[in-house]
N, C-alpha and C positions, 0 to 999 in steps of 0.2 A: 664659404660662400654658398655652397650647395645646401648646407643645413639651413641657412637663412631663407633660402628659396623654398624650402619644403612647406607645402600648404597645410600647416598644423590645424588651421581652422576647419579643414575638411575631415579631420579625424572624428569630430562630432559635428556633422553637417548642420548648418543653419541658413546658409545663403538660399537654399532651395525654397525656404518658406519666408524669405525676406526679413529674417530676424535682425541681421546686422543693419539693414536700412532702417528698420523701425527703431532700434536702440540708438542709432546715429542721430535720429530726429528727436527721440524721447529717452535720453540716457537714464533718467530716474525711474522710468516705467519698466524696470527690469525684474519685476516680481515683488518689489518691496511692499510689505503690508499684507502679503498673501501667504496663506498656509496651504500646502499641498499634502494630502494624505497619500502615502505610498502603501497600497495594499498589495503585499508581495511576500517574498521569502524572508524579509527582514533587511535592514540597512545597517552597515557597519559605520558607526559614528566616527571612527578613526581613519576611514579611508581618505585618500587624497581628494581634496576639493569639497569635503563635507564637514568642515569645521566651522566656517563663518560665512555669513552672507556678504554681499557687496558693500553693505553699509555697516559691517562689523558686528552684526548680531549673531547669536548662535544659529548654526544651520539646522541641526536636528534637535527639535525642541521636545520631542516625546518619542519614546520607544516602547513598543508593546509586543509581546508574543501572544497573539489571540488564540492560538491553537490549544494551549494547555500543555504542550510538550515540554516546556521549560518549568513547569510548576513543581514546587517542593512542598511537601506537607510539613509544616513547622508548628503543628498544634501541640507537640510535646514541650512542656515548659519545665525547666530545671533552674536551680540556683547555684551560684558558685560556692565552692568550699575551698578555702585557702587559695583563692585566686584561680581556681581551676574548675572546669566542668567536664563531664564525660559525654562525648558526642555519641550519636547513634551508631557510629562505627566501632565504638568501644575505645577510641583514642581519648587521651586526656588533652584537653584544650586549654592552653594558658591564656588567661584574659589579660590583655595589655593594661598597664597602669594608666595609660592616656585615655582610655575609654570612659565615658560618663554613662552610667546606667542607674538612675535614681531608685528603680524598683528592685534591682538586683536579679531580675528574672530574665531568662534567655529562652527563646524558642529555638528548638534544634530540629534538624532534618538532615537528609543525606541526598546526594546527587551523583550519579555516575557520569564521569566526564564524557564518555562516548555518546551518551544520550543527547549531548549538546553539539556533537560534531556532525557537520555535513558529511556525506559519504566519502567524497574525495579526500577531505581532511582526515577522516578516520583512517582511511587506507594509508595515507602518508605517514601518520603518526604510528600506526601499527607496524609498518615496515621499518621505521626508524627504531622503534622499541625492540623489535626482534633482532635487528642487526647489532644494536648497541648493548642490550641487556641480556639477551637470551643466547644467541649463537656462539659468542666467544667462549663462555664457560661451558656451554653444552658440547661444543666440539672437543674441548679438552677432556671432559668427562667421558665422552664416547671413545676417544682415542685411548684413554687410560683403561677403560673396561675391555676394549678389544685387545690391548696389549696383555692384560692379565689372562684373558682366555687363551691367547696364543701361547703364552708361557706355560699354562697348565697343560695344554694339549701336547706341547713339546716334551714336557717332563713326564707325561703318562702315555707316551706313544706306543709302548710295547706291552706293558703289563695290563691284565684285565682290571677293570675298576670294581672296587667294593661298593657297598651301599653308600657309605659316607662320601666316598670320592665321586660317585655318581651325583649325589646331591650337591657336592661342591661344584662340579662341572655345570650342573643345571643352574646353579646360582649365577655363575659367570655368564652363561649363555643368556639367562634371563635379563641380566643387567644390560647386555648389549642390545638385546631385543627391545627392552623397555625404552632405552634411550633413543633408539631408532623410531619407535612408535610415538614417543613424546614429541619428537621433532615433526613428524608427519601430521600429528593431530594438534599441534600447537595453535592456540587461539588466544590472542590478547584481548581481554574484556575491558581493559582500561582501568584507570584509577577511580577511586570513589572519594568524594569530598564531603566532609562535614559542613553543614550550613548553619549559621547562627543569625537570629533576628532579635533585635531588642530596641527599646525606645530610649533615646538619650535625653528625654525631657522636652525636646523640640520636634524631632523627626524620628521616624522609624529608620533604623540602620540595619544593614545586613553585611555579612562577610562569608566568603567561600574559602575554606581552608585548603588552598592549593598547595600548601607545604606538605600535606599528607602526614604531618607529624605533630599537629597541634600548635605550631608556631604562628599564632594569629598576628603577632607583631609584624611578620613579614608579608602579611596578606593585606589586600586593599579593602578598606572599610567604605561601603557605598551607601548612598541614600536613594530613595525613589527617584528615577531619572528625571522626571518632569520637574521635580522640586530642586534638584541639585545639579543636573546635567553631568553627573559623574559616570564614568565607565572605566573598566579595567581590562587587562589582558589575562586570559586564563593561564597561559604559560608562554615562555619565550619560544618554545618549540612550536606550539600550535599557532601563535599569533592571533588567537581568536578573541576579539573584543566582545565584552558582554556588559550589560547593565542589569539593574534589578528594579522591580516594582514589588511593593508589599501590600497585601490585602488582608481583609478580615481580621483586623486588630492583631496583626503579626502571625496569624495562624497559617498564612499561605504566602510563600515566597515565589515570585515569578522571575526566573532568570532569562534574560532576553539576549539571545544570540541571533544567528540566522541559519536557515535551513539550506541555503545555497547562496552563491554570489550574485544571482539574478537580480535580487532586489537592490543591491548596492549599485549595480550597473544602471538599472532603471532610474534610480534616484539621481545618479550623476548626469544622465541625459536631461532629466527634468530641470535640475537646479544646481549642479556643481558650481562652485566658485573658487577660482584660483587667482587670488589678488595679484600675484606676481606673474601670472601667465594667463591673461584674460582670453587669449585665443583658445584656451582649453575649456573655457566656461561651458556650463550647461546652458539650456535655453533660457532659464530664468534664474540668474545667479543671485538675485535679491530675495527670492522666495525662501520661506522656512519650511521645514519638512516635519511631518509626523509619520514615523515608520510604524506600520501595523503588520506584523507577521501573520499571514493567513496560510502559508505553506507549512504543513505539519511535517516535522522532520521524521516522525515515526512512519510516515507514509511516503517517504521519498520526496517531500516538499509539495504534496498534493494539498489543494485547498479543501477546507471542511466547512460545513454549515455552522458549526460552533464558532469558528474563527470569523466567518463573515458577519454573523450576528453581533459578536463582540466588536468587530471593526465598525459596524454601523454606530454602536453606542459610543465608541471612542471618537469617531469623526464628529459627532454632534457635541460631545462633551468638550472637545478642544476647539470647536469653532472653525473647522477647516472650510476653505472656500472651494477647493478642487480635490477630486479623488482621481488618482490613477490606479487602475487595476489591470496589470498585464498578466492576467490569469483568465481561465475560462474552460468550459467543457461543452461538449455537444449535448443539447437537451432534446428529449423526445417530443416535447410539446412546449408551448409557451405558457408561462404562468407557474405558480408555485409559491411556497412560503418565502423562500429567499428572495425571489424576484419581487414579491410584494414589498418586502422591507427595503430593498434597494430603490424601488420605485418611490417609496415614501421619502427617502433621503433627498431625492431630487425634487419631486413634485410637491412635497409638503414643506421641506426645510430649505430648499433653494440651493443645495450644494450641486456643483457641476461635476458629473462623473464621466470619465473617459475610460474606455476599455479596448483592449486589443481584439481585433476581429478574428484572429486565429491564424494558424500556420498549416492549414489542412487543404490548401489548394493543390492543383489549379482548377478542379471541377467546380461547377456552380453549386450554390446552396450548401456551402461548407462552413459558413460563419458560426462562431461560437455563441453560447450564452455566457454572460448575461447581456451581451450586446444585442441579442435577438429577442429581448424581453418584449412583451406585447404592448409597447408604447415606444415613442421616440425619445424617451427620457435620457437614455445612455448614449453617448457618442462613441460609436465603434469606428476604429481607425485601421485602414489598410496600410501595407508597407510598400514604399516606393524606393527605387534605387536610381540615383542620378549619375550622369557621366563622371562627375568629379569623384563621387564615392567609388565608382568602379576602378579608377586609377589609384586613388590614395588609400582607401581602406582594403580593397580586394586585390590590388596589384595586378589588374588585368593588363594585357599587352596593348590593348587599344580601347578607345571609348566606343560606346554605343549610345543610342538615344535613351533617355530615361524611360523606365518602365516599371510596372509592378513586378515584384519578385515572383518567381515561379510558384513558390509555396504559399503565398499570401492567400488567405481564405476569401472566397468569392460569395457575393450575394446571388440572387435575392434570398432572404430568409424564407423558411417554409411558409410563413404567413403572408408572403408577398411584399413585405417591406424591403427596401433597397439593401438593407443589411450592413452596408458600409457607408459611413457619413462622409468622411474625407480621408485622404491619405497623407503620409508624411514620411520622411526618411526612416527606413527600417533597419539601420545598422549604425554602429558607432564604435570607435575605439576610445574607451574612457575608463574611469576608475572601477575597480572591483574590490571585494573584501580583502583585508590584509592577510587573512589566513591562506589565501591562494598564493602568497609570496610573489604577487605580480602587482605592479603599479597600475596597469591598465590592460584591457583585453578587448578583442573584437568579438562582439556578439551581434547577431541579427535576428530579426523576427518582428512580428507585429507588437511583441513585447517592447521593442525599441521605438517603434513609431508612435505608440500610445503615449509614453511620457513626453515625447517631443510635443505632441498636441497639448498635453496637460500643462507643460511649461509655457507653451504659447498662450494658453488661456490665462495663466498667471500674469503674463505681460499685459494682456488686454484688461484684466480686472485691476491690475496695479494702476494702469492709466485712468480707468474709469473712476476708481476710488480717489485718486489724486485730484481729479477734476470734479468730484462730488456728483457723478452721474449715476443714475440707477440702472440696473440691468437685471436679467433673470437668466436661468439656464437656457431658456428658449430663445431669447434675443441673441445671446452669444452664439448658440448653435446656428441660428439662421444667418447671422452675419458671416460666420465661417463658410457655410455652405454656399451662400449666394455670391461670395467673392472668391471662391476656390478657383484655381487655374486648371483648365482642361488642357493638359499637355498633349503633345502630338500623338502619344500612344494611349490617350485617355480611354478608359474602359469603365463604364459605370459599376460593373459588378466587383471589380477589384479596387477601384479608386473612389467610388462614391461620387460626390459632386466635384471631385478634383483634388488637386494638390493645395494644401493650406497656404494662404497668403496673409500673414499676420498684419502687415501694414494696411492692406485694403480692408481687412475685417475690422480693424480699429476705426478707420475712417467711416465705415458703414455704421458702427455703433455710435460714433459721435453725431453723424448726420441724422440717424433715424432713432435716436434714443428716446424720443417721446412718441413713437408710433403707437397706435391703439393696441396692437397685438404684442407689445413688449413683454408683458407678463402672462401671455396666453400660450398654452399649447393646444394643438388641435388633434383631437382623437378621431382618426380616420378609420372607419370600420367598413370594410368591404364585404361584410357578411361573415358570421362565425368568428368575430373578433379578429379578422384579418386586416393587416395594415395596408395591404395593396392587392392588386389583381395579379394573380399568378396562374397562367394557363399552361399546363405542361403535359398532362396525360392525354392519350389519343382520343378519348371520348369527348374532350372539351375543345380541342383545337380544330376539329373537322367542321365546325359550324360557328356562326356568330353567337356571342354571348352578351346578354343584357345583365349588367352588374349593378346591384343596389349599393350605393355608397353613402354612409351616414357620416356627417362632419359635425363634431361637437366641440365648441370652444370651452376650455377649462382654465381658470385662473390659477396661478401659483397659490398653493395652500388653499385649495378651492373651498374647503369647509369653513375656513375662518376669514376668507376674503371679504372685503367690505361690500355691503349691498350696493352702494353707489357705483362701485367698479363694475359690478355685474350689470346693473341697470344702464350704465353709460356706454357699455361696449356695443359697437356697431361698425360693420365694415361692408362696403360694396366691392365685390370682387369680380374680376374678369377671369374666366377659366380658359386656359390656353393649352393646346397640344398640337405639335407640328407633325404628328404621325397620321398618315392618311387612313390607317386601319383602326383609329380610335375616334369615336364621336362622343362629345360631351356637351352639356349646356354651355352657353356662352357667358352667362351671368349668374351670380349668386349673391343675394343680400343676406348677410349673416349677423344675427344678434346673439345674445347669450342663451341660445337654445340649439338643440341638435336639429340639423337639416339633412334631408335625404335627397340625393340626386341619382340619376341613372346614367351609367356610362356604357356605351356599346363598344365592344371589341370584336372586330371581324378578322380573324387570322386566316381565313380561307385562301386569300391570295398571297400569303407570305411564303417565301421559299424556306426550305428546311434550315434550321438554325435557331439561335437565340436572338430575340428582338426585344428592345427596351424602349419604352416611351413613358412620359409622365404628363398628367394633367396638372398644370401649375395654376395656382390661385394667385392672381396679381391684384394688389390694391389699386383700384382705378385712380385714387387720389395721389398715389406715389408709386408709379410703376417702376421707377429706376431702382428701388430697393430690392427688387427681385421677388421671388415667390414667398408668399405668406405661409403656404403649405402646399404640398403636392400629393398627387395620388399616383404612386409608382405602378407601372404596368409592365409585366414581363410575359412574353409568349415564347414558349419553346416548341418549335414545329419539328416533329420527328419524321424520319423516313419510315416507310412500311416495306418490309421484305415479304416476298411471296415464295411459293413453291418453285416458281419459274426461276427465281434467283438462287434456288437451293438454300434459301434462308441464309444468305451470305452477302455481306457488304464488302465491296472491293474498291480500293483506291490506288491509282498508280501515279507515279511521278509527283508526289506531294512534297513540297519544299518545307522543311521544318527550320524555323529561325529561332535563335536564342530568345527565350522568354516570351515568344509569341505562340498563342494557343491555336491548335487545330482541333476544332470540336465537331463531333458527329453526334447526332441524336437519332436513335433508332427505336422503333416499337419492338419490344421483345416478342417474338411470335408465340401464339397460344401453345402451351405445352412445353416450352423451352425451360430447361433447368440450369444449363450452363453454356458458356460461350468460350470459343477458342480464338485467340488473337495472334496473328502472325505479322511481324514487322520485319521488312527486309531492306537493307541499305543498298542504295545504288551508287554510293560513293566508293571509288576504288582505293582511296588512300587514307582517309581520316576516320578516327574513332569518334562516334557521336554519343553523348550522354543524353539519353532519352527518358522522358517522364511519361508514364501512362497512368491515367486516373479514370476509372469507370464508376459511375454512381447512379443508383436508382433511389427514388424517394418513396417511402411508405408512410401512410398516415400515422401520426403519433409514434414515429420512430425517427431517430436521428439518421443523418446521412451515413454514419458508420455502420448502420444495420445491414446495408447492402452496397458494398463498395469494394473495389480492387484498386490498389495503388502500388506502383513499382517504378523505381528509378534504376536504369541499367545501362551498361556500356554496349553500344552496337558497333561491332567491329566492321571494317570495310568489307563490303560485298557479302555480309553475313546475314543470318536470319535469327530472330528471337521469337520464341513461342510461349504463350501464357494461356492459362485457363482460369476461369473464375465463375462463380455461381451467379445466376440471375433469377428473377421471377417474371412470369409471363404477363402479357397484356399491359405492360407499363413502359414508360419511356426510359431508355438507358442513354446516359451521356457517356461518350467515349472521347476523352481529351488526351491529345498527344502534343508534346513540345520538346524542344531541346532545352536542357538546363541552362539557365540564363547566363552562367559564366562560361559556357562552352561555345567559344567564338566560332563564327562561320556557319554557313548553311549546310544542310544535308538533304538529299533527295531520297525519299523512302517510298516503298509500296507497302500497303498493309491490307489485311483482310480480317473480317470478323464473322465467324460462323457460329450458328446456334444449334444446340442438340437438346433433345428432350425425352428422357425417361423419368417418370416420377410415380410415386405411390398415390393412390386415390386420395389419401389423407396426408397432409404434409408432416404431421408429427405422429409417430407410431407409438402406441402404448399397449404393452402385452402383459397379461397376468400369467404367472407361472401355473396357476390352477386351470387355465384355459386348455391345457394339454396341447392343442394345436392352434396356432394363431395365423389367420389368413389376412393378407392384404393384396390388392390388385395393382399391378404395374400397367401404366398407360403410356402408349407411344403416340406422338402426334405429328412429328415433323418428317422423319426419314427412317429408313431401315437402320436399326442399331442392334448391336450384340448385347444381350441381357445375361448377366451373371451376378445375382444378388449375393451380398456378403453382409452378415449381421454380427456386430462385435460389441460387447459390453466392456467398458473401460473404467468406470467409476462406481464405487459403492457409496451410496448416500444414506447417512443415518439422520433421522429426524429427531432433534433434541428439543425437549421442553424445559422451560426454566425451572431450576431448583429453588430459585429465590427471585423476588422482584420487589422493588420499592420505588416510590415516587417522592422526590424532595425538591424544594426550591433551591436554586443555585445562588452563588454569591454575588458580590457587589458588581462584578464585571458583566453580569447577565441580567441587568435590569434595563429594559428598553425605555427610552425617555417617556415621561408622563406616567411613571409608575406601573410599568408592565413587566413583572418578574417572569423569568423563564424557569420552567421546571425540567427536571430530568427523570427519565425512567431508567433504572439500572436493572438489568436482567443477568442472572448468573446461570450458566450451563456447565455441566460436568460431563467429561467423556474420557475414555482411555484408548490408547493405541497399543495393540498387541505386538506389532512389528513396525519398524521404521517405515514411514510412508509419507507421500506428499498429500497434504490436506488443504481444502479450501472451504472456509466457513462462508455462508451466505444467508441473508435474511430475505427470502423470496418476496415478502410483502413490500420491502423497501429497496431492494437491490436495483442498481442501474439508475437510480434517481438521486439527483442532487439539487440543482437549481429548480427543477420542476416538481420536486416532492412537496407534498402537503405537510410533511414533518421537516423541521429545519435542520436536523443533523442526525447522523448515526455514526458510531465508531465502535469497533469491537477490538478487544485485545485478548490474546491467548497467553495464559500463564502456566508454568509447570507446577509440580506439587510443592516446590519451594518458593512460589510466588515470583519467580523470575519471568519477566516479560520475554516471550519468544517470538511473537508475531503480532502485527496490527493490521487493520484494514477498515475500509469504509464502504461507500456506496457501490464500488465497482469490484466485486469479489474476484473476478478473474485476474486482476492485477496483483493479488496478494496470496497466491499459492505459496505454501511453506512446507519444508521438510521437517517432520517431527519424529523423534526417536520414541522407542517404547516407553510408556509411562502413563501417569494420570495427569489430566489437564483440566483447566478451568477457562471457559470463555466468559468474558464480561462484556456486555453490550449496553451502550448508552444511546437512548433516543431522547431528543429534546423538543419541547414546544412550550409556548406560553399558555396554552389551554390544557389544563390538567385533565379534563374529561377525555380528550383525544389520546392522552397517554394511558389512561386507565383501560382503554380498549385493547392495549397491547400486553396486558399482564400475563397472558399465556402464549406469547408470540413464539411460534416454532422457529428453530434455526436449523438449516441444512448443513451437515458436515460431509462434504464430498471428499472421499479418499481414493486416490488413484491406485488401481490394482497393479500389482507387479507385472502381470501380463494380461492381455485382454482375453475375455471369454468369448469364443466364437460359437454362435448358435447354429445348429444344423438347419439347412435350408433345403426345401423339397419343392418339386413342381406339381406333385399330385398329393392330394389329401390322404389317399390310401397308403402311399409310401411313407408319409409322415407318421401314420398310425403305427406302423410296424418297424420304423427305422430302416426303411429300404433304400432304394436308389435316390441319391441326393441330386440336387439341381445341377444340371450341366448347362453349358452355354446354349443359348437359343437366340434366333434372330426375330426381333419384333418389327412388324411392318407398321407403317403409319396408320393410325386409327385403331390399332389392335389393343386388346386388354388381356394381360396374362395374370393368372393367380399365382401367388407365392405363399408357401406355408413354412412357418417357423415352429420348432419344437422347443420345450423348456430346457434350461440348463440343468444337468443332474445336480442334485442337492449336495453331493460330496465335492462338487467343483466350485461351489459358492465360496466367497471369501469368508474367513473366520469373523465372527461377530455379527453376521446377518441375523436379523430377527424380524418378525412381523412389523409392518410400518416402514421398514427400510425399503429401498429400491435401488436398482442398478441403472446406470445410464450409459448410453453408447450411441452407435449410429448404424445406419443401413446404407450401403452403396448398391446401386443397381446396374450401372453400365459396366461393360467389360473394359472399355477404353481406359488406358492408364491415366491420362489427363483427367478424364471425367470422374474417375474413382476418387481423386483427391479433392474435388471441389463440389461435385453433386452429391452431397452428404445429407442424409435425412435423420433427424434425432429419433432415438429409440429409448423408451423408458420401460424397464422390466420390473414389475411389481412382484416381490418375493412371496408374500402371503404366508400362510401357516406352514412351518417346517415339520417334516415327519418326526414323530416321537421315537426315541430309542426304546426298543423292546427289551424287557427284562429277560435274562437268560433262564432256560429251563431248569438249570441246576439250582439257581437261587430260589426259584419257585418251589422246587421239590423240598429243599431244606427248610424253607419257611413253613411248608405244610406240616413238617414233622414236629414243629414246636407248638406247645400249647399257648393260648393267650396269656396265661399267668407267667410262663417262662419269658415270653416276648416282653411282657411288661417289666419283669425284673431286670432283663438285660437293658431295656431302654432306660429305666431309672438309673441303673448303674452307669451307663454311658453318659447320661446327662450329668450325673455327679462328677464323673471323670473330667468332663469338659470344663467344670468350674474349678478344678484344682489349680491350673496355671493362672486363673483370673484372681483367685483369692490371695491375700497376703499373709505372710508369717504363720502364726499359730493356727489360724483358721484353715489354711491350706494343709498344714501338717495333720491336723486332727481329722479332716475329711479323708486324707490319704490313708491314715491308720485305720479308720473305720472300714474303708473298702478293702484294704489289704487283708483284713481279718477273714474275709470271705473269699477273696480272689488273690492269693499271694503271688501267683505267677502270671497274672493277666498283663500282657505286654503293654496294651494301651494305658493301663493304670501306671505302670512303672515309667513309661515315657512321659506321661502327664506330670508326674512328680519331678522328673528330671527337668522338664520345661519350667516348672515352678521354681526349682532351685536355681536354674540357670538365669532366670530373670529377677531373682531376689536381690535386694540391696546388700544383703550379707552373704553374697555368693562366695566370697573368699573364705568364709568359715565353713562352707558346705561342700567343698571340692571332693573330699574323700567319699562323701555320701553319693555324689554324682557318679563317681567311678564305680562304687559298689552297685548302684542301680543299673548302670550300663552293663556291668558283668552279669547281673541277673537277667536282663533282657537277652543278652547274647546266649546265656545258658538255657533260655527257654525256647530257643530256635535252633534246629539242626542246620547249622550253617553249611556244613559240607554237602549235605543232601540238597540244600537250597541252591548252592552254587552249581551243582550238577544239573539240576532241573532248569535253572536259568540258561545254562549253556546250551540246552537242547533247543530252546527258542521255538515253542509251538505257537499256534494261532493266538494272536494278541487278544482276540475276542473271547477266547476260552476262559471259563470261570476259574479253572485251576491256575492258569497263567496270571490272571488278575490277582489272585491270592498270593502268588509267589512274588509279584511285583510289590504288593503291599508289604510283605515280609522283608523284602529287600530294603524298602524305604525305612522300615523300623530298625534294621541292622545298621544302615548308614547313619541314621540319626543317633543311635546309641554309640557307635564308634566315634562320630564327630564330637559329641558332647564329652565322651570319655577322654578322647585325645586332647580336647581343649582344656579339660580340667587337669589332666596330667601335666600339660605344658605350664599352666598357671602355678601348679605345685612346684614344678622344677624351677621356674623363674623366681618364685617367692623364696625358695631355698637359696638360690644363687644370690639374690639381693641380701638375704639375711647373713649369709657367709661373708659377703663383700663388706657388710657394715659391722661384722664381728658380733652379731646378736645371737648366734647359734641357730637353732631350728626356727622356722617360721611358725607363727601362731595359726595353725589350720586345724580343722576337725580331724579326729581319728575315727577309723572304722570301729564297729562294735567289737568289744573284747580286746581291743588294742589300745593301750594308753597313749602311745606315741608312734604313729606310722612313719616308716622311713620315706623320705622324699624320692620320687622316681628319678631314674638316671636317664642320660641321653639315649642309652640303649633301649630303655623302656619306651621312650618317645618314638624312636625309630621303628620299633616293632609295631607299635600302634599305628604308625603312619603306613608301614608296609601292609598291614592288615586292611586298612582303609582302601588302599589302592586296588585291592582285589575286587572291591565293590563299586567304586566310583572314580570318576576322572577328577584329578586334583583341580581342574578348572571349573568344576561344578560349584555354583554359588552355595549350594546346600552344605557343602563340606568346608566352605571358606573359613569359618571360625577356627577349625583345627589346623588347616593348612597354613593360615597366617601365623598362628601362635607357634606352630612347629618350626616355621622358618625363623621366627624371632628367637626361639630358644637356641637354634643352631647358629644365630648371628648371620643368617642368610637373608638380608633385608631386601634384596632384589626380588626374591620369591614372594616375600610379604607384600611388597609394593604391587606386584602383579595381581595378587589376590584382591587387594584394596581397589585397584583400578577396575577390576572386573565387577566388584560390588558397586562401584561408582556408576558404571554403565547401567547397572540394573536399577539402582535407586540411590541417587546421590544424596548426601547429607553432610551437615557441618561436622558431625562427629567423625565421619570417614575422612573428611578433609584434614582434620586435626591429626588423626592417626597417620595419614599419608605424609604430612609434614614431618612428623617424628621419624618416620622410616627414611625419608629423603635425607634428613639431617644425619642419621646414622651412616648413610651411604656417602656422605660428603657432597651431596648434590644441593648445595645451598641455593643455586639459581632456581631449582625446582621448588624449593621451599618458598622462596620469595614469590614465585609465580602463582603457586596455589593460594598463598595468603592474600595476594592481591586480587585473585579471581573470586575468592570466597565472598568478599564483600559485595560483589555483583551477583553471584549465583544464589545468595541467600538474603534477599532484602528483607527489611523488617515488616513491610506491608506491600500490598498491591500498588502498582503505579497509578497515579491519579489520571482521570480522564482529561 
């Protein structure tokens, strides 16, 4: 009985917006005939409630991954032989007999499974794979190796170990060590699937070989989703549903999954349909959905410009009526390429677009783009929580009055627009993607309120279409705004015009469907393209303002609108405002031309705080329909602090209520750089969860440029303290509130204090060549302790493109009416000497997305084997990545439809910021004279108000600079000035250190002296000889041999010549027949060097800069190379002999030394002697000696030592050849699970080509 009483309808709330009442009256107006485009992370077509509409039609009628993350290059075409083809993985793929392929041609490609996995799914599958496939056999192998080592130690506990026994023990220890290291470093890169595309005579078809063994019969054959509505599940374990689209005549396969479960949840709110459980339905169960993935899985589901442009194309191509986009970012200014395109979709093509306002509250002016675009075309939605939602969704102990969520973003937008149009329920428990292994989930955010409104609009349009009534995006928006409910807790900044009421909005549309402004939008320009009047800063709120307001009516698709519509438009309007501090004309006669009026705003009598009013334009012929347009007016009146207040704001006994904002607005005093906030609880019993949000606004900068936000628990009778940076002479909002779910009130005291020490220039830029760099510190507010610290933390290399090309993109990138989009691909090369955290950024385009004049940017970092290791876009600080030592390639894509704009970027610089292992501290002095001589450094000093103190920095010593620094590079860091511990963390000023020309290394006097003794003729002969020697390893076969013999005739014992010949033989295809010659040459090298004397000299270890020591190190390198190549050759001779004896063929076919018709193969003792000799000169872990150490281990059957060498080489420079050798070694050790893991990983680590953009 209790289950029957459970209010399931409240899990996906609809009563708040009167949807049940509307559908009760109009049951067939449930979204039928309406298509909603879901621009999100992708929709799972197999999720509960997303299979059919209320009238039995397919629910999801198109699926697209617009990001490119699911793309597979299938431009390679093959033909079947004996019913099989070879995929790009190298697997043989069996073509089922049931397939029809008239041409016999197949397009093939590869896709890594984990490239399609959202992060949480990837982590789940990786954990499962490790526990199932790796750990059981690995634990057994480790126990077996440890047991062998223990047995060896027990049996050799007393007697001293000989060389062979030492090597045996080392082998056993190495096996245990390796197995432990492999477990720690284990990383599952996932399976790799072959992909096939072909045409069956009617449709393009595609299959993903999820069997991983070429059993295509067991895989699902799919067609383009919009044509077939087919989808499949990648595997039983992941439960990831996917579909395909095929482009460019089969050369591009688009695999459509989803980058998070967000999009499925959003789609379910908008339009889920449960025929057997209608109480679980979404808002518009009759609507159909077009899913367009704009969240790029490579970027953690971040939207990209590429995806948004493709989404625009898809929306228009599929004839969608409504767009929901529960995505957004903060824009620095209004306007830009993407916003222009989105504007076109609404104002030219008549599609209604709904957008989430953002979850960045509770401070004002925190709304997102694109909802803040410079027109009112997009409907931005705030998030509301009702009493029923509190009880059913959030399981609160008691109801409260409905309110806006604490986190919902607030208006006004920076251009004065209200920012939020309406609000709607911002939470729901409904369907999510199947791969989550959940049927439903609670998610909240404006991401949830936006699809609620999109679904509601689908209801309105469904009714209008059923009755044959015309509408426009503007008439629908006005109907919703003019009928919205102003709830008891109504706040225009978070709720806009109020809580959406669908039934009243529909009646409004029916009653006023023929009004003259139905197809008209009104461009309200309050100067500098501002949509409203927003007075916030101190210099504009201390006096009355006269504001020029231009109102221009514009018809839908204005350029192609009928002339008669323009001629016939005319309205007589009454301008109404109930605020006493606003004065506007009473009347306005408007025809199809821009009109300018003047509005007076007098904030001088207003109390401190935020004040909102609007001048509403009412049609005098039909005043009951509400405002035709309005002019929003926001005034923020700040307090001013003085020296008498000690520049401190204090408030005592303030009651904080759940979800109710306590706002303070303060003018930051001149010279202040940081503020300290103290919040003290006066409640003796209860813990309060308090939100603090402080925001200042800068022109052409988003609210995130200067904000502080913190949610924290405030214990009974305790105090919390925070510090944050500020900038002076500007209004600061300080917003405090209890978190909305934290029931009960709390009384607090709080204080806000300002402090100010700052350099004369806000950004410090120092050249190393300056010698001494001066900046002045100014103190304005109060006595403060000064103790400057300058630290450099990042090394920034400026990269120029090694290659650039412009080309038109494919069929997905043609904007309607024949507007192709072009891409600029730029390639940059760089290397990392030591593992480090790096951040690529393109300074020209960074931090710009919606507001950028270019429509997209995306960079990808690849290693030397073309494996993708990192990706990023417009926001570089989000994509720092740890790179190991090696060579890397950055590929950057920038897009635009205007080719000349891309041509300007052909030499675009890229910054590669590398975090230094430890910061470099610059010396700081108080006196120039002390800085000159490196004397007394800066000690703490007290700065009085109004004082100015000089500070001097000296350059970093060149030997302290990070490796790889060169002219054009620079270091970045910061300067802190105040001694206060809180202030040092937040009052931070950027410092750029330009390296300049580095000192040149001077040649040693010894070298100069010896060079002077040589005649020019002798120098020429030696240079010519050295040049010829350098070509010996490069030439092949007879040419190399003849050049060697020519040079040996004049220099028979010249060590570089002998080594060059050894290198040539070592790299020769016929190396196996040259092994004895390699041994002979190595012996000649060793005979030419007094090794005993050299060892003694190296043991003395004199100054490394000494010329004699350099010569000794050079000789040591020659000895090590000779011993390594000799040892490797001996091992190969030994192994060849062992193989020949094992097969009964007698002696192996290898070359003999001169004068010896058949040389005896070396013994194990010979190998061990050579190895012992090598250990005198080098560590066995040195990669230079790896070829001998590996082969010596293999010759002794000590495969653990061989594996250790190979793994060391893999760390230095991984390759497929090393992987194959490692697999062979693991197989000898009986570590089959390691073999399988390496083979599985190799397909990911060595892709056939760079990943597509």
